[in-house]
Structures are given as C-alpha cells and as structure tokens.
VEXZA-573902 format. One record per atom (N, C-alpha, C, O, CB): y, z, x. Coordinates in steps of 0.1 Angstrom, whole numbers, padded with zeros to 4 digits, always signed. Glycine has a CB too. Layout:
N
YZX
...
% end
This chain:
162
+0253-0505+0170
+0243-0514+0176
+0235-0505+0186
+0241-0496+0193
+0250-0525+0183
+0223-0508+0188
+0214-0502+0197
+0209-0511+0207
+0206-0523+0204
+0202-0494+0190
+0207-0506+0220
+0201-0514+0230
+0190-0506+0237
+0192-0494+0240
+0212-0518+0241
+0178-0512+0239
+0167-0505+0245
+0165-0512+0259
+0162-0524+0260
+0154-0506+0237
+0167-0504+0269
+0165-0509+0283
+0151-0505+0287
+0147-0493+0287
+0175-0502+0293
+0143-0515+0290
+0128-0513+0292
+0123-0516+0306
+0130-0522+0314
+0120-0521+0282
+0111-0511+0309
+0104-0514+0321
+0111-0510+0334
+0111-0518+0344
+0100-0529+0321
+0118-0500+0334
+0126-0495+0346
+0119-0482+0351
+0111-0476+0345
+0141-0493+0342
+0124-0479+0363
+0120-0466+0368
+0132-0457+0365
+0143-0460+0369
+0117-0466+0384
+0130-0446+0359
+0141-0437+0355
+0140-0424+0363
+0130-0417+0363
+0141-0434+0339
+0150-0421+0370
+0151-0409+0378
+0160-0399+0370
+0171-0401+0368
+0157-0411+0393
+0154-0388+0366
+0161-0378+0358
+0166-0367+0366
+0163-0365+0378
+0151-0373+0347
+0175-0359+0360
+0179-0346+0366
+0176-0335+0357
+0182-0324+0356
+0195-0347+0368
+0165-0336+0350
+0160-0325+0341
+0154-0314+0350
+0153-0316+0362
+0149-0330+0331
+0150-0303+0344
+0145-0292+0352
+0133-0295+0360
+0131-0289+0371
+0142-0280+0343
+0125-0305+0356
+0113-0309+0364
+0115-0320+0374
+0107-0323+0381
+0102-0313+0354
+0128-0326+0373
+0131-0337+0382
+0121-0349+0380
+0116-0355+0389
+0131-0333+0396
+0118-0351+0367
+0108-0361+0364
+0113-0375+0368
+0125-0378+0367
+0105-0361+0349
+0103-0383+0372
+0106-0398+0375
+0097-0405+0365
+0084-0403+0365
+0103-0402+0390
+0103-0413+0356
+0095-0420+0346
+0093-0434+0350
+0102-0442+0351
+0102-0419+0332
+0080-0438+0353
+0076-0451+0357
+0075-0459+0344
+0070-0454+0334
+0064-0452+0365
+0078-0472+0344
+0078-0480+0332
+0086-0473+0321
+0081-0472+0309
+0064-0484+0328
+0098-0468+0324
+0106-0461+0315
+0115-0469+0306
+0117-0481+0309
+0114-0451+0322
+0120-0463+0296
+0129-0470+0287
+0140-0460+0283
+0138-0448+0283
+0121-0475+0274
+0152-0466+0281
+0163-0458+0277
+0170-0465+0265
+0173-0477+0265
+0174-0458+0289
+0171-0457+0254
+0177-0462+0242
+0191-0458+0241
+0194-0446+0241
+0168-0458+0229
+0200-0467+0239
+0214-0464+0238
+0219-0469+0224
+0217-0480+0220
+0223-0471+0249
+0224-0459+0216
+0230-0462+0203
+0245-0460+0204
+0249-0449+0206
+0223-0454+0192
+0252-0470+0201
+0267-0470+0203
+0270-0468+0217
+0266-0476+0226
+0273-0458+0194
+0276-0457+0221
+0279-0454+0235
+0271-0441+0240
+0275-0436+0250
+0294-0452+0237
+0261-0438+0232
+0253-0425+0236
+0239-0429+0239
+0233-0438+0233
+0254-0415+0224
+0233-0421+0248
+0219-0422+0251
+0212-0415+0240
+0214-0403+0237
+0215-0416+0265
+0203-0422+0232
+0196-0416+0221
+0182-0412+0224
+0177-0402+0218
+0196-0426+0210
+0176-0418+0234
+0162-0414+0238
+0159-0419+0252
+0164-0430+0256
+0152-0419+0228
+0150-0412+0259
+0145-0416+0272
+0130-0413+0271
+0126-0403+0267
+0152-0408+0283
+0122-0423+0276
+0108-0421+0276
+0101-0433+0282
+0107-0441+0288
+0103-0418+0262
+0088-0434+0279
+0080-0445+0283
+0083-0458+0274
+0086-0456+0262
+0065-0442+0282
+0083-0469+0280
+0086-0482+0273
+0076-0484+0261
+0081-0487+0251
+0085-0494+0283
+0064-0481+0263
+0054-0483+0252
+0057-0475+0240
+0055-0479+0229
+0040-0480+0257
+0062-0463+0242
+0065-0454+0231
+0078-0457+0224
+0079-0459+0212
+0065-0439+0236
+0089-0459+0232
+0102-0462+0226
+0102-0476+0220
+0110-0478+0210
+0113-0460+0237
+0094-0485+0225
+0094-0498+0219
+0089-0498+0205
+0093-0507+0197
+0086-0508+0228
+0080-0489+0202
+0075-0488+0188
+0085-0481+0178
+0083-0483+0166
+0062-0480+0188
+0095-0474+0183
+0103-0466+0175
+0117-0473+0172
+0126-0466+0167
+0105-0453+0180
+0119-0486+0175
+0132-0492+0174
+0133-0500+0161
+0123-0504+0156
+0135-0500+0186
+0145-0503+0157
+0147-0511+0145
+0147-0526+0150
+0148-0529+0161
+0160-0508+0138
+0146-0535+0140
+0145-0549+0142
+0157-0555+0149
+0156-0565+0156
+0142-0556+0129
+0169-0549+0147
+0181-0554+0152
+0185-0548+0166
+0196-0551+0171
+0193-0552+0143
+0176-0540+0172
+0179-0534+0185
+0177-0545+0196
+0167-0553+0196
+0169-0523+0188
+0187-0546+0204
+0187-0556+0215
+0178-0550+0226
+0179-0538+0229
+0202-0559+0220
+0170-0558+0232
+0161-0553+0243
+0165-0560+0256
+0166-0572+0257
+0146-0556+0239
+0166-0552+0267
+0170-0557+0280
+0159-0552+0289
+0156-0540+0291
+0184-0551+0285
+0152-0562+0296
+0141-0559+0305
+0147-0556+0319
+0154-0564+0324
+0131-0571+0306
+0145-0544+0324
+0150-0540+0337
+0138-0538+0347
+0139-0530+0356
+0157-0526+0336
+0128-0547+0346
+0117-0547+0355
+0122-0547+0369
+0130-0556+0373
+0108-0559+0352
+0117-0538+0378
+0122-0538+0392
+0135-0531+0394
+0140-0530+0405
+0122-0552+0397
+0141-0525+0384
+0154-0518+0385
+0151-0503+0383
+0141-0498+0378
+0164-0523+0374
+0161-0495+0388
+0161-0481+0387
+0173-0476+0379
+0184-0481+0381
+0161-0474+0401
+0171-0467+0370
+0182-0461+0362
+0183-0447+0368
+0174-0439+0369
+0179-0460+0347
+0196-0443+0372
+0199-0430+0377
+0210-0424+0369
+0217-0431+0362
+0203-0431+0392
+0212-0411+0369
+0223-0405+0363
+0236-0410+0369
+0236-0414+0381
+0222-0389+0363
+0247-0409+0362
+0260-0413+0367
+0264-0404+0379
+0261-0392+0380
+0271-0411+0357
+0270-0410+0389
+0274-0403+0401
+0288-0397+0399
+0295-0401+0390
+0275-0413+0413
+0291-0386+0407
+0303-0379+0406
+0310-0380+0420
+0304-0376+0430
+0301-0364+0402
+0322-0385+0420
+0330-0386+0432
+0339-0374+0433
+0348-0372+0425
+0338-0400+0433
+0336-0365+0443
+0344-0353+0444
+0356-0354+0454
+0362-0344+0457
+0335-0341+0448
+0358-0366+0460
+0369-0367+0469
+0374-0382+0468
+0369-0391+0475
+0364-0364+0484
+0384-0383+0460
+0390-0397+0459
+0405-0396+0461
+0411-0386+0459
+0387-0403+0445
+0410-0407+0465
+0425-0409+0467
+0428-0422+0460
+0429-0432+0467
+0429-0409+0482
+0430-0422+0447
+0432-0434+0440
+0444-0442+0445
+0443-0454+0445
+0434-0430+0425
+0455-0436+0448
+0467-0443+0452
+0465-0450+0465
+0473-0460+0468
+0479-0434+0453
+0456-0446+0473
+0455-0452+0487
+0446-0465+0487
+0445-0471+0498
+0449-0442+0496
+0441-0469+0476
+0432-0481+0476
+0441-0493+0481
+0435-0502+0487
+0426-0483+0463
+0453-0493+0477
+0462-0505+0481
+0466-0504+0496
+0471-0514+0501
+0475-0505+0473
+0463-0493+0503
+0467-0492+0517
+0455-0493+0526
+0456-0490+0538
+0474-0478+0518
+0443-0497+0521
+0432-0497+0530
+0434-0507+0541
+0440-0518+0540
+0419-0502+0521
+0429-0503+0553
+0429-0511+0564
+0442-0511+0572
+0444-0517+0583
+0427-0525+0560
+0452-0503+0567
+0465-0502+0574
+0465-0491+0584
+0460-0480+0582
+0476-0500+0564
+0470-0494+0596
+0472-0484+0607
+0459-0477+0611
+0459-0465+0614
+0482-0474+0603
+0448-0483+0610
+0435-0477+0613
+0433-0473+0627
+0424-0466+0631
+0423-0486+0608
+0442-0478+0636
+0441-0475+0650
+0447-0462+0653
+0447-0458+0665
+0447-0486+0658
+0454-0455+0644
+0461-0443+0646
+0452-0431+0645
+0442-0431+0637
+0473-0442+0637
+0455-0420+0652
+0448-0407+0649
+0451-0402+0635
+0462-0406+0629
+0451-0396+0660
+0443-0394+0629
+0445-0389+0615
+0459-0384+0612
+0465-0389+0603
+0435-0378+0612
+0464-0375+0620
+0478-0370+0617
+0488-0381+0617
+0496-0381+0608
+0481-0359+0628
+0488-0389+0627
+0498-0400+0627
+0496-0410+0616
+0505-0415+0610
+0497-0408+0641
+0483-0413+0613
+0480-0422+0602
+0485-0417+0589
+0491-0425+0582
+0464-0424+0601
+0484-0404+0586
+0489-0398+0574
+0504-0398+0574
+0511-0403+0565
+0483-0385+0572
+0510-0391+0584
+0524-0388+0584
+0533-0400+0587
+0544-0401+0582
+0527-0378+0595
+0528-0409+0596
+0536-0421+0600
+0534-0433+0592
+0542-0442+0592
+0535-0423+0614
+0522-0434+0586
+0519-0447+0579
+0516-0445+0564
+0524-0450+0555
+0507-0453+0585
+0506-0437+0560
+0501-0437+0546
+0511-0430+0537
+0515-0435+0527
+0488-0430+0546
+0515-0418+0541
+0524-0410+0532
+0538-0417+0530
+0543-0418+0519
+0527-0396+0537
+0544-0423+0540
+0556-0431+0538
+0554-0443+0529
+0563-0446+0521
+0562-0435+0552
+0543-0449+0531
+0540-0461+0522
+0538-0457+0508
+0543-0463+0499
+0528-0469+0527
+0530-0446+0506
+0529-0441+0492
+0542-0437+0486
+0544-0439+0474
+0519-0428+0492
+0551-0431+0494
+0564-0427+0489
+0573-0439+0485
+0582-0438+0477
+0572-0419+0500
+0569-0451+0489
+0577-0463+0486
+0571-0470+0473
+0576-0480+0469
+0577-0473+0497
+0560-0464+0467
+0555-0470+0455
+0565-0470+0444
+0573-0461+0443
+0542-0462+0450
+0565-0481+0437
+0575-0482+0425
+0567-0485+0413
+0556-0490+0413
+0585-0493+0428
+0573-0482+0402
+0568-0485+0388
+0553-0485+0386
+0548-0474+0386
+0573-0499+0384
+0547-0496+0386
+0532-0497+0383
+0523-0497+0395
+0511-0499+0393
+0530-0508+0374
+0528-0495+0407
+0520-0495+0419
+0509-0485+0418
+0497-0488+0421
+0528-0493+0431
+0512-0473+0414
+0501-0463+0413
+0491-0466+0402
+0479-0463+0403
+0508-0450+0409
+0496-0473+0391
+0487-0477+0381
+0477-0488+0386
+0465-0487+0383
+0495-0483+0369
+0482-0497+0393
+0474-0508+0398
+0464-0502+0408
+0452-0506+0408
+0483-0519+0405
+0468-0494+0417
+0459-0487+0427
+0448-0479+0420
+0436-0480+0423
+0467-0478+0436
+0452-0472+0410
+0442-0464+0402
+0432-0473+0395
+0420-0470+0395
+0449-0455+0392
+0437-0484+0389
+0428-0493+0382
+0418-0499+0392
+0406-0500+0388
+0436-0504+0375
+0423-0503+0403
+0414-0509+0413
+0403-0498+0417
+0391-0502+0418
+0421-0513+0426
+0407-0486+0420
+0398-0476+0425
+0388-0472+0414
+0376-0471+0417
+0405-0464+0430
+0392-0471+0402
+0383-0467+0391
+0374-0479+0388
+0362-0476+0385
+0392-0464+0378
+0378-0491+0389
+0369-0502+0387
+0358-0502+0397
+0347-0505+0394
+0377-0516+0387
+0362-0500+0410
+0352-0499+0420
+0342-0487+0418
+0330-0489+0420
+0359-0497+0434
+0347-0476+0413
+0338-0465+0411
+0328-0468+0399
+0316-0465+0401
+0346-0452+0407
+0333-0473+0388
+0325-0477+0377
+0314-0487+0381
+0303-0486+0377
+0333-0482+0365
+0318-0497+0389
+0309-0507+0393
+0298-0502+0402
+0286-0507+0402
+0316-0518+0401
+0300-0491+0409
+0290-0485+0418
+0283-0473+0412
+0275-0467+0419
+0296-0481+0431
+0285-0471+0399
+0277-0460+0392
+0284-0447+0391
+0278-0437+0386
+0264-0459+0399
+0297-0446+0395
+0304-0433+0394
+0309-0432+0380
+0316-0441+0374
+0316-0432+0404
+0306-0421+0373
+0310-0419+0359
+0321-0407+0358
+0326-0405+0347
+0298-0416+0351
+0323-0400+0369
+0333-0389+0369
+0339-0388+0383
+0331-0390+0393
+0326-0376+0364
+0351-0384+0384
+0357-0382+0397
+0367-0370+0396
+0373-0367+0386
+0364-0394+0402
+0370-0365+0408
+0380-0355+0410
+0391-0361+0419
+0388-0367+0429
+0374-0342+0417
+0403-0360+0414
+0415-0364+0422
+0425-0352+0423
+0431-0348+0414
+0422-0377+0416
+0426-0347+0435
+0434-0336+0437
+0446-0338+0446
+0454-0329+0450
+0426-0324+0443
+0449-0351+0449
+0460-0354+0458
+0470-0364+0451
+0475-0373+0458
+0455-0360+0471
+0472-0363+0438
+0481-0372+0432
+0495-0370+0436
+0501-0359+0434
+0480-0371+0416
+0501-0379+0442
+0515-0378+0447
+0525-0382+0435
+0520-0389+0426
+0518-0386+0459
+0537-0378+0436
+0547-0381+0426
+0548-0396+0424
+0548-0401+0413
+0560-0375+0430
+0549-0404+0435
+0550-0418+0434
+0538-0425+0428
+0540-0436+0422
+0554-0424+0447
+0526-0420+0430
+0515-0427+0424
+0515-0425+0409
+0509-0433+0402
+0502-0421+0430
+0521-0414+0404
+0523-0412+0390
+0511-0406+0383
+0501-0413+0380
+0526-0425+0384
+0512-0394+0380
+0501-0387+0372
+0499-0394+0359
+0487-0396+0355
+0505-0372+0370
+0509-0398+0353
+0508-0405+0340
+0500-0419+0342
+0493-0423+0333
+0522-0408+0334
+0503-0426+0353
+0496-0438+0356
+0481-0436+0356
+0473-0444+0351
+0501-0444+0369
+0477-0426+0363
+0462-0423+0365
+0456-0418+0352
+0445-0423+0348
+0460-0412+0376
+0463-0410+0344
+0459-0406+0331
+0457-0418+0322
+0447-0419+0315
+0469-0396+0324
+0466-0428+0323
+0465-0440+0315
+0452-0448+0319
+0445-0453+0310
+0477-0449+0317
+0450-0449+0332
+0438-0457+0336
+0425-0450+0332
+0415-0456+0327
+0438-0458+0352
+0425-0436+0333
+0413-0429+0328
+0411-0431+0313
+0399-0434+0309
+0415-0414+0331
+0421-0431+0305
+0420-0434+0291
+0415-0448+0288
+0407-0450+0279
+0433-0431+0284
+0420-0457+0295
+0416-0471+0293
+0402-0474+0297
+0395-0482+0291
+0426-0481+0300
+0398-0468+0308
+0384-0471+0314
+0373-0463+0308
+0362-0468+0308
+0385-0469+0329
+0376-0451+0303
+0365-0443+0297
+0358-0434+0308
+0350-0427+0304
+0355-0451+0290
+0362-0435+0320
+0356-0427+0331
+0361-0412+0328
+0371-0410+0323
+0361-0432+0345
+0352-0403+0332
+0356-0389+0331
+0363-0385+0344
+0360-0390+0355
+0343-0380+0329
+0373-0376+0343
+0381-0372+0355
+0386-0358+0354
+0388-0353+0343
+0392-0382+0357
+0388-0352+0366
+0395-0340+0368
+0407-0343+0377
+0405-0347+0388
+0385-0328+0374
+0419-0342+0371
+0431-0346+0378
+0440-0334+0381
+0442-0326+0372
+0438-0357+0370
+0444-0334+0393
+0454-0323+0397
+0465-0330+0404
+0463-0337+0414
+0447-0312+0406
+0478-0328+0400
+0489-0334+0406
+0502-0325+0404
+0501-0315+0397
+0492-0348+0401
+0512-0329+0411
+0525-0322+0410
+0536-0331+0404
+0537-0342+0408
+0529-0316+0423
+0544-0326+0395
+0555-0333+0390
+0566-0333+0400
+0565-0325+0410
+0559-0327+0376
+0577-0341+0398
+0588-0340+0407
+0595-0326+0407
+0602-0323+0417
+0599-0350+0402
+0592-0318+0397
+0598-0304+0397
+0588-0294+0404
+0591-0282+0404
+0601-0300+0383
+0577-0299+0409
+0568-0290+0415
+0558-0284+0406
+0550-0275+0410
+0575-0279+0423
+0559-0287+0393
+0549-0282+0383
+0535-0288+0385
+0534-0300+0388
+0554-0284+0369
+0525-0280+0384
+0512-0284+0385
+0507-0290+0372
+0508-0284+0361
+0502-0272+0389
+0501-0302+0373
+0496-0309+0361
+0481-0309+0363
+0476-0314+0373
+0502-0323+0359
+0473-0305+0352
+0459-0306+0353
+0454-0313+0340
+0459-0309+0329
+0452-0292+0355
+0446-0323+0341
+0441-0330+0329
+0426-0331+0330
+0420-0337+0321
+0448-0343+0328
% end
C-alpha cells in the first residue's frame, strides 16, 4: 500500500538543505519512495494510493536522541529536591536496583513510546543497568521498530552492544 502526504512544507537534510514548499512525500510500504512537489508527485501515483493532506504541517527528518535513560522514566519526579550526587546515589540508583521482572520492560516501552510520538526515530542508551534488563530493552526496540544503539553490562560485567 502507498500513501502520498501532500501540501506540506518539507525540511530536508540533503546537501543543499532544501526546503520544499507545497511538498509531497510518497511512502510505499514502510519506505519513503519519493519526495518532491505535490503537483508532480500527485500525477505519478496509482489509483489505490491513499492521499493525506498535510496543509499547514511540516515534515522533518527523524530526530536522534543521543542521551536517554530508558529505565528512569518510571522514576520521574522523585527526589527532585536533592543535589545531583545525592539524587543518583541515594534515590535513583537504589530504586533502579529494586526493579523486578518486567519493570525495565515497562519503563523502556514508556520511554520509546514518548520518543516515537515526538519524532525520535533513533536513540543511544549507554546506561543500561542490570536490573533494567538489556534483554527488556532489546525486546522493546524490536517490537516498536525504533532504531537504537544499546550499551549495557551483564551481571558478569560483560559488555553488551546491540
């Protein structure tokens, strides 16, 4: 199935940094098949192509989050009155250490859902703790389709990179 998104402003990251006014984006399956002016791409589609009018909207490339802490989404708002060192050592890390079973999975799902909703298509997670579960995060990445660079340590101290 194909979808043509029309009448949008498209901000590119090509070498010229083009901005396409009254732009269109053709998606076939899960891939971008063409980008250009609405008038041109509208003439080149098949009869069964779904058309979505994005008048007044902007299309941008996917964002990349280079600093995320997936496991900490469940701990937001806790001990915010503490200085950083105390916040980490006395509150956040002990709470993360108490995670059980699917807690890391639930936290990762929440964080990834928030990232996808806000336009993030790829993230780096370099602080995966044992209790948050490297496997939990890998599972969420696989289920959601988001791209990720994951670095964590196993209980044996081995470095895992996915």
